[in-house]
C-alpha positions as CSV (number, residue, x, y, z in Angstrom):
1,M,-0.2,-0.2,0.2
2,L,3.0,2.4,1.1
3,I,4.3,1.6,-2.4
4,L,2.4,3.3,-4.8
5,P,2.5,7.0,-2.8
6,I,6.4,6.3,-2.8
7,I,6.3,5.9,-6.3
8,I,3.9,9.2,-6.6
9,I,6.2,11.1,-4.8
10,L,9.7,10.0,-6.6
11,G,7.7,10.9,-9.6
12,A,6.5,14.5,-7.9
13,I,10.3,15.1,-7.5
14,A,11.4,14.2,-11.0
15,L,9.0,16.1,-12.9
16,S,9.3,19.4,-10.7
17,W,13.3,19.0,-11.2
18,G,12.4,18.3,-15.0
19,L,10.4,21.1,-14.8
20,G,13.4,23.4,-13.2
21,M,15.8,22.5,-15.2
22,L,13.5,23.0,-18.5
23,R,12.8,26.4,-17.2
24,R,17.3,26.7,-17.4
25,Y,17.5,25.3,-20.7
26,L,14.7,27.4,-22.5
27,S,16.0,30.7,-20.5
28,Q,19.8,30.0,-22.1
29,I,18.4,29.5,-25.4
30,L,16.6,32.6,-25.3
31,K,19.0,34.1,-24.5
32,Q,21.6,33.2,-26.7
33,K,18.7,33.6,-29.9
34,L,18.4,37.1,-28.7
35,A,21.9,38.0,-27.7
36,G,23.2,41.1,-29.6
37,T,20.3,41.5,-31.6
38,D,17.3,44.5,-30.8
39,R,15.3,42.3,-29.3
40,E,18.0,41.5,-26.5
41,S,16.0,43.2,-23.7
42,S,12.9,41.3,-24.1
43,T,14.8,38.5,-22.5
44,R,13.7,39.5,-19.0
45,G,10.1,39.8,-20.0
46,L,10.1,36.2,-21.7
47,D,12.1,34.5,-18.8
48,L,9.6,35.9,-16.2
49,F,6.6,34.4,-18.1
50,L,8.6,30.9,-18.6
51,A,9.3,30.9,-14.7
52,I,5.5,31.6,-13.9
53,I,3.9,29.2,-15.8
54,L,6.9,26.2,-14.7
55,S,6.1,27.6,-11.5
56,I,2.4,27.2,-11.6
57,A,3.3,24.1,-13.2
58,R,5.7,22.5,-10.2
59,I,3.0,23.7,-7.8
60,S,0.1,22.1,-9.6
61,V,2.4,19.1,-9.5
62,W,2.5,18.8,-6.0
63,F,-1.0,19.4,-5.2
64,A,-2.3,16.9,-7.3
65,S,0.0,14.2,-6.2
66,I,-0.7,14.9,-2.6
67,L,-4.6,15.0,-3.7
68,Y,-4.2,11.5,-5.3
69,I,-2.1,10.0,-2.2
70,A,-5.0,11.2,0.1
71,D,-7.5,9.6,-1.8
72,L,-5.4,6.4,-1.7
73,F,-6.5,6.0,2.3
74,P,-10.0,6.1,3.6
75,E,-8.5,8.0,6.9
76,S,-8.2,11.2,4.3
77,R,-10.4,10.4,1.4
78,A,-13.1,12.6,3.0
79,I,-10.2,15.6,3.5
80,S,-9.2,15.3,0.0
81,Q,-12.6,15.6,-1.4
82,Q,-13.2,18.6,0.2
83,T,-10.4,20.2,-1.0
84,R,-11.3,19.8,-4.0
85,D,-14.6,21.1,-3.7
86,I,-13.3,24.0,-1.6
87,L,-10.7,24.9,-4.8
88,S,-13.5,23.8,-7.7
89,S,-15.6,26.5,-5.8
90,S,-13.6,29.2,-5.4
91,F,-11.8,29.0,-8.8
92,T,-15.3,28.8,-10.7
93,S,-17.4,31.0,-8.6
94,P,-17.7,34.4,-10.0
95,V,-15.5,37.4,-8.3
96,L,-15.9,40.0,-10.7
97,T,-19.3,41.3,-13.0
98,L,-19.3,43.6,-15.5
99,G,-22.7,44.3,-17.4
100,R,-24.3,41.3,-17.2
101,S,-21.3,39.4,-17.0
102,S,-19.8,37.3,-14.7
103,Y,-16.1,36.2,-14.1
104,S,-14.0,33.6,-12.0
105,I,-10.7,33.5,-11.2
106,I,-9.7,30.9,-13.9
107,N,-11.6,33.4,-16.2
108,L,-9.6,36.6,-15.2
109,S,-6.3,34.2,-15.0
110,V,-6.9,33.2,-18.6
111,L,-7.4,37.1,-19.6
112,V,-4.2,38.0,-17.8
113,A,-2.3,35.0,-19.6
114,L,-4.0,36.1,-23.1
115,I,-2.9,39.7,-22.9
116,F,0.6,38.8,-21.4
117,G,0.7,36.9,-24.4
118,L,0.0,39.5,-26.6
119,I,2.5,41.9,-25.4
120,L,5.1,39.2,-26.0
121,L,3.5,39.1,-29.4
122,V,3.8,42.4,-30.1
123,K,7.1,42.8,-29.3
124,A,8.7,39.9,-31.6
125,I,6.1,41.2,-34.3
126,I,7.9,44.7,-33.6
127,G,11.7,43.5,-33.3
128,I,10.9,41.8,-37.0
129,F,9.2,44.8,-38.4
130,K,12.4,47.0,-37.1
131,V,14.9,44.4,-38.4
132,R,12.9,43.8,-42.1
133,V,11.2,47.1,-42.2
134,L,13.0,50.2,-40.6
135,S,16.2,49.7,-40.8
136,L,15.9,48.7,-44.7
137,A,14.0,52.3,-45.2
138,G,17.3,54.5,-44.7
139,L,15.7,56.3,-41.2
140,N,17.9,57.1,-38.7
141,R,17.8,55.1,-35.3
142,G,15.7,57.7,-33.4
143,A,13.0,57.8,-35.9
144,Q,13.2,53.9,-36.2
145,E,12.5,53.9,-32.3
146,A,9.6,56.1,-32.8
147,I,8.1,54.5,-35.4
148,A,8.6,51.1,-33.4
149,V,6.9,52.6,-30.2
150,I,4.1,54.2,-31.7
151,V,2.8,51.1,-33.3
152,Q,3.8,48.9,-30.5
153,Y,1.5,50.7,-28.6
154,A,-1.2,50.7,-31.2
155,L,-1.2,47.1,-32.0
156,I,-1.2,46.3,-28.2
157,F,-4.3,48.8,-27.7
158,I,-6.5,47.3,-30.6
159,G,-5.5,43.8,-29.7
160,T,-6.3,44.2,-25.9
161,L,-9.6,45.5,-27.4
162,V,-9.9,42.3,-29.4
163,L,-9.4,40.1,-26.9
164,L,-11.9,41.6,-24.9
165,Q,-14.6,40.9,-27.1
166,I,-13.5,37.7,-28.0
167,W,-13.4,37.0,-24.1
168,G,-17.3,37.8,-23.6
169,L,-16.8,41.4,-22.5
170,D,-19.5,44.1,-23.0
171,L,-17.0,47.1,-23.9
172,S,-19.9,49.4,-22.8
173,S,-19.3,47.8,-18.9
174,L,-16.0,48.9,-18.7
175,T,-17.2,52.6,-17.9
176,I,-17.2,51.7,-14.6
177,L,-13.5,49.9,-14.9
178,A,-12.5,53.6,-16.0
179,S,-14.1,55.4,-13.4
180,A,-12.6,53.5,-10.8
181,L,-9.0,53.7,-13.1
182,S,-9.4,57.3,-13.0
183,I,-9.7,57.2,-9.0
184,G,-6.8,55.0,-8.7
185,L,-5.1,57.8,-11.2
186,G,-5.8,60.5,-8.9
187,I,-4.7,58.7,-5.8
188,G,-2.1,56.5,-6.4
189,L,-0.8,56.5,-9.5
190,Q,0.0,60.0,-10.6
191,N,3.5,59.4,-11.0
192,I,2.9,56.4,-13.3
193,A,0.3,58.6,-15.8
194,K,2.8,61.4,-15.6
195,N,5.5,59.4,-16.6
196,F,3.7,57.5,-19.4
197,G,2.3,60.8,-20.6
198,S,5.7,62.2,-20.7
199,G,7.3,59.1,-22.4
200,L,4.3,59.6,-25.6
201,I,5.4,63.3,-25.2
202,L,8.6,62.2,-25.9
203,V,7.9,59.6,-28.9
204,F,6.0,62.7,-30.5
205,E,8.1,65.6,-29.9
206,R,11.4,64.1,-30.3
207,P,13.2,66.2,-28.2
208,I,15.7,63.6,-27.2
209,Q,15.9,60.4,-29.4
210,V,17.8,57.2,-29.3
211,G,21.5,57.3,-29.8
212,D,21.6,60.8,-28.6
213,F,24.1,62.1,-26.4
214,I,23.0,63.9,-23.7
215,E,22.8,65.2,-20.2
216,V,20.5,65.7,-17.6
217,G,21.3,66.8,-13.9
218,D,24.4,65.1,-12.9
219,L,23.9,62.1,-15.5
220,N,25.6,62.3,-19.5
221,G,25.5,59.1,-21.2
222,T,23.8,57.7,-24.9
223,V,20.0,57.4,-24.9
224,E,19.6,53.7,-25.5
225,R,15.6,53.2,-25.3
226,I,12.5,55.2,-24.6
227,G,9.7,53.3,-23.0
228,A,6.6,54.0,-21.7
229,R,7.5,54.6,-18.1
230,S,11.5,55.4,-18.4
231,T,14.1,55.8,-20.8
232,E,17.6,54.0,-20.5
233,I,20.7,56.1,-20.6
234,R,24.6,54.1,-21.3
235,T,26.7,56.2,-19.5
236,L,30.4,56.5,-20.4
237,D,31.2,53.7,-18.3
238,R,28.9,51.5,-19.7
239,V,27.0,51.6,-16.9
240,S,22.2,51.4,-17.6
241,I,20.7,54.2,-15.6
242,I,17.0,54.3,-16.0
243,V,15.7,57.7,-15.9
244,P,11.9,58.2,-15.3
245,N,10.5,59.9,-18.2
246,S,8.9,63.0,-16.4
247,R,12.4,64.0,-15.7
248,F,13.3,64.9,-19.2
249,L,10.2,67.5,-18.8
250,D,10.8,68.6,-15.8
251,S,14.4,70.0,-16.1
252,E,17.0,71.5,-18.6
253,V,18.6,68.7,-20.5
254,I,21.4,69.2,-22.7
255,N,21.1,67.7,-26.1
256,W,24.7,67.2,-27.7
257,S,23.2,65.2,-30.9
258,H,20.0,67.2,-31.2
259,G,19.6,68.7,-34.5
260,N,23.3,69.1,-35.6
261,P,26.4,67.0,-33.9
262,I,28.7,69.5,-34.4
263,S,30.0,70.5,-30.8
264,R,32.5,73.1,-29.7
265,L,34.4,72.0,-26.7
266,H,36.1,74.6,-24.0
267,L,39.4,73.3,-22.3
268,P,41.0,76.5,-19.9
269,L,44.4,77.0,-19.6
270,G,47.0,79.2,-17.6
271,V,50.3,80.0,-18.7
272,A,53.2,81.8,-16.6
273,Y,53.8,85.4,-16.7
274,G,56.7,86.5,-18.9
275,S,55.3,84.2,-21.8
276,D,54.6,85.6,-25.2
277,P,50.9,85.1,-25.7
278,K,51.4,84.9,-29.6
279,Q,53.5,82.5,-29.5
280,V,51.2,80.4,-27.0
281,R,48.5,81.0,-29.5
282,T,50.3,79.8,-32.6
283,V,51.7,76.4,-30.6
284,L,48.4,75.6,-29.1
285,V,46.2,76.1,-31.7
286,E,48.7,74.1,-34.5
287,A,48.9,71.1,-31.8
288,A,44.9,71.4,-31.5
289,G,44.6,71.2,-35.1
290,N,46.7,68.3,-35.6
291,H,44.4,66.0,-33.5
292,P,42.3,63.8,-36.3
293,K,39.1,64.3,-34.2
294,V,39.1,68.2,-34.2
295,L,37.5,69.5,-37.3
296,P,39.6,71.8,-39.5
297,S,36.5,73.8,-40.0
298,P,35.4,76.0,-37.7
299,S,39.2,75.6,-37.1
300,P,40.3,76.0,-33.2
301,S,41.1,79.3,-31.9
302,L,42.0,80.7,-28.3
303,L,40.8,83.2,-26.5
304,F,42.6,85.6,-24.1
305,K,40.7,85.1,-20.6
306,G,42.9,87.9,-19.1
307,F,45.0,88.2,-16.0
308,G,44.5,85.9,-13.1
309,D,46.2,86.1,-9.7
310,S,49.2,83.5,-10.5
311,S,48.8,83.0,-14.5
312,I,47.6,84.7,-17.9
313,D,44.3,82.7,-18.3
314,F,42.9,81.7,-21.8
315,E,40.9,79.5,-23.1
316,L,41.2,76.8,-25.9
317,L,37.9,76.6,-28.4
318,V,38.1,73.4,-30.4
319,W,34.9,71.9,-32.5
320,T,34.1,68.1,-33.3
321,A,31.8,66.0,-34.6
322,E,31.6,63.6,-31.6
323,P,30.4,64.7,-28.8
324,D,29.8,61.6,-27.0
325,M,33.7,61.2,-27.2
326,Q,34.3,64.8,-25.9
327,F,36.0,63.8,-22.3
328,L,38.1,61.5,-24.0
329,L,39.5,64.2,-26.6
330,K,39.8,66.7,-23.7
331,S,41.9,64.6,-22.1
332,D,43.8,63.9,-25.6
333,L,44.3,68.1,-25.9
334,Y,45.4,68.2,-22.4
335,F,48.3,65.4,-23.0
336,L,49.2,67.7,-26.3
337,M,49.0,70.9,-24.4
338,Y,51.4,70.5,-22.1
339,E,53.6,68.5,-24.1
340,V,54.2,71.5,-26.5
341,L,54.3,73.7,-23.6
342,N,57.1,71.9,-22.6
343,Q,58.6,71.7,-25.9
344,H,58.5,75.3,-26.1
345,Q,59.7,75.8,-22.6
346,I,56.4,77.9,-21.9
347,E,55.9,77.5,-17.9
348,I,52.6,76.1,-16.5
349,P,52.3,78.2,-13.3
350,F,51.0,76.9,-9.8
351,P,49.2,79.4,-7.1
352,Q,52.0,81.3,-5.3
353,R,51.9,84.4,-2.9
354,D,54.7,86.7,-1.9
355,L,55.1,87.8,1.6
356,H,56.8,90.7,2.6
357,L,57.7,91.4,6.3
358,R,58.3,95.0,7.9
359,S,61.2,95.3,9.6
360,G,61.6,96.2,13.5
361,K,62.1,95.4,16.7
362,V,60.1,92.3,17.9
363,E,59.3,92.5,21.5
364,I,60.3,88.9,23.4
365,S,59.7,88.1,27.0
366,T,62.4,88.5,29.7
367,Q,62.1,84.4,30.0
368,L,62.3,83.4,26.7
369,E,65.3,85.9,26.4
370,S,67.6,84.5,29.0
371,A,66.6,81.0,28.0
372,L,67.8,81.6,23.9
373,I,70.9,83.5,25.4
374,E,72.1,80.3,27.5
375,F,71.0,77.9,24.6
376,M,73.5,80.1,22.8
377,Q,76.4,79.8,25.0
378,S,75.8,76.4,26.2
379,P,78.8,74.2,25.0
380,K,78.5,71.9,22.0
381,D,79.4,68.5,21.7
């Protein structure tokens, strides 16, 4: 009598372990297939979907095994039957009524699964659409992303309406749900709604686009993705930072790539007094013009900023077509400036002060004077 329950438990353990291995295998396959593509970011959603489905399957296996084993023994058979009846009534009894229709937990679970599957399907379609259509249309990366986001929202909206109709929901009954949702937006979902609306403004007005090099607050980097709620920025350290969309509308944003990516860089420096300003201008402008990342037109120039406390102050102005590389370019130019100034024996000063002491008698105490005299007259070893 005990052999069958043991076999069932071992089978449940094996099946649960197999489902876990299946999840890891499918997750690795997805990452390998989508690695290096525009759909690489969607692996997280697919992995979450697999985790939820397989977790439900593993729980169901163990629950079914326990109920089956309970049915084998007369003492627990009644409890097993009661448990099944409670579960059946819980999952099949109406929990939501919209209009003339009532829906159970099973109905709602099916709807959620269908909508989640719709979102995954739309993302896959958008990925193919970007690769097969938009990339061949000659559009820049920002325009491709804007069109893809608009099409994605439209497909999800239309697909959701179609699913609700197929599911048997009267759309006129959604007015109650819409009223409840508006109250929720007014109370607890203001930030989400604000970020979502900001995302739509960013997509349509396009103040920033995918591929732009921007500065917002203390952050600077390249825009990698503009989503419904947030935007992903990849810094020069290759770190992804998620920024809420509303921040781009509430604060000032410097877009180095907007319209024309050609930008001017400012490099302040100072040389020692006694240096020839004309010679400084000649050597620095010539050195900057020889750098491959500096544009020949407009040509580099040197501004005489004024006379500082310890130096003659200048500012080197150069133009570049790669603003996302400005920090490396500034570093190269400072190395180059230091080298050419040393070659021409032009000194780079450091802060200094001249101290002038007035002559006169310094008053000291009698004890200190006698101690000094005694120290000077003492024999030395």
